[in-house]
N, C-alpha and C positions, 0 to 999 in steps of 0.2 A: 429497572430502568438503567441503561448504560449511556454515558456520555463520552463521545470520542472527539478529540480535537486535532486536526493535522495541522502542521507547520513544516516550514523548510522549502516551500516552493518558491519559484522565481525564474528568471530570465537567464538563460546560459546559451553559449554557443555549442554547436553541434561538436562532439567529441568531449565535452565537459562532463562535469559530475554534480550531482546533488545528492543531499540525504535528507528524507522526509522523515518526520516524527509524527507518532500518533499518541497522545495522551489518554489513556482510558481511566474513568472514574469507577469507584467501588472497590470492594475487596475481592470480588470473584475473579479468577482467571479464565479468560475465554480464548478460544482460537481465534486468530485475526487474520485478516488479509488486506490486501491493496487492490484497489480497482481503478480504472480510469476511464475517462469519458471525452474523447475527442470532438472537436466541432462537427456536427452534422452526423456523428456516429453513435452507437448504443454504448452503454456501460460495458467494460469487459474486464474479466479477471486478469490480474497481473502475477500477484504472488500471495502465497498462504502460508502460515506457520501455526503449528499446533501448540498447545498450552505449554508445554515443556520447553518448546523452542528447538526440538530435535527434527521433528518432521517438517519438511518445507516442500512446497510446489511453486512452479513457475509457468507462466504462459511461454510458448515457444519463442514468441517474440522477443523476450527479454532475458532467455537463458544465457549465462555466461556474462551478462552485463549488469543484472540487478541482483542485489542480496537482500533478502528479508531477515530479520533477526528480531529479538526481544530481550527486554530487561524488566523481568517481572517484580524485581524490588522497586522499580520505578513506575511500574504498570505503563510501559511504554513500549511500542513496536516502530522499528525503523525500516526504512527502505533506501538502501544504497544505490543508487543509480550511477553507473559509469558508461563511458562512451556513448553517451546522449545521442540521439538522432532526432531529426525535425519529426518523425512519425511519433516520437514520444510525446509530443505536445498534447496536453490533455488536462484536464481537471482529474486530480488524483484523490480518491477517496478511500480512508479506512474503514474497515468494517469488522465486526465481530459477531460470534455466534458460539453457542455452547457446544454445537457439533462442528467439527472440522470439515465433513463432508459438504455441509451446506455453505461452508466458506468457499470452497474450491470449486463447487458448482454454481457459484454467482448468487446464492440465495440467503446470504446472512441476515440476522435479525436487526442489527444495530449498524448505524451508519454515521460517520462524521460529516462535517459540512462541506469538506473539500478543499484543496490547496492547488492553486493554478501553477503548471509547469509548461514553460514555453522554452522550445530549444529552436534557436535560429540557425539558418543555413549559412 
């Protein structure tokens, strides 16, 4: 069992920045990802990072604006979000899985509770 706790969400103006954090419990290192679910829409993949932090993937909609990183010593994954747009408004979920391919394909095993990000125009 893995527990994931997101933090760092909030209300920002378009063009602003936020950094989300996801603290993971346990001693095992997992591939991690960030997903988001906007009002009235299905959950979508945002970014993923492998266990070492070297391999990363991003949704086309956030490439060049968002950066995923991790600090394995702290069991924490981050999502730095810059140049935020109103379209980025969503609940952002941290996710984890032993297999990186399941993270990037939207089927990770473990999920956090979500943190709200609201971008005003």
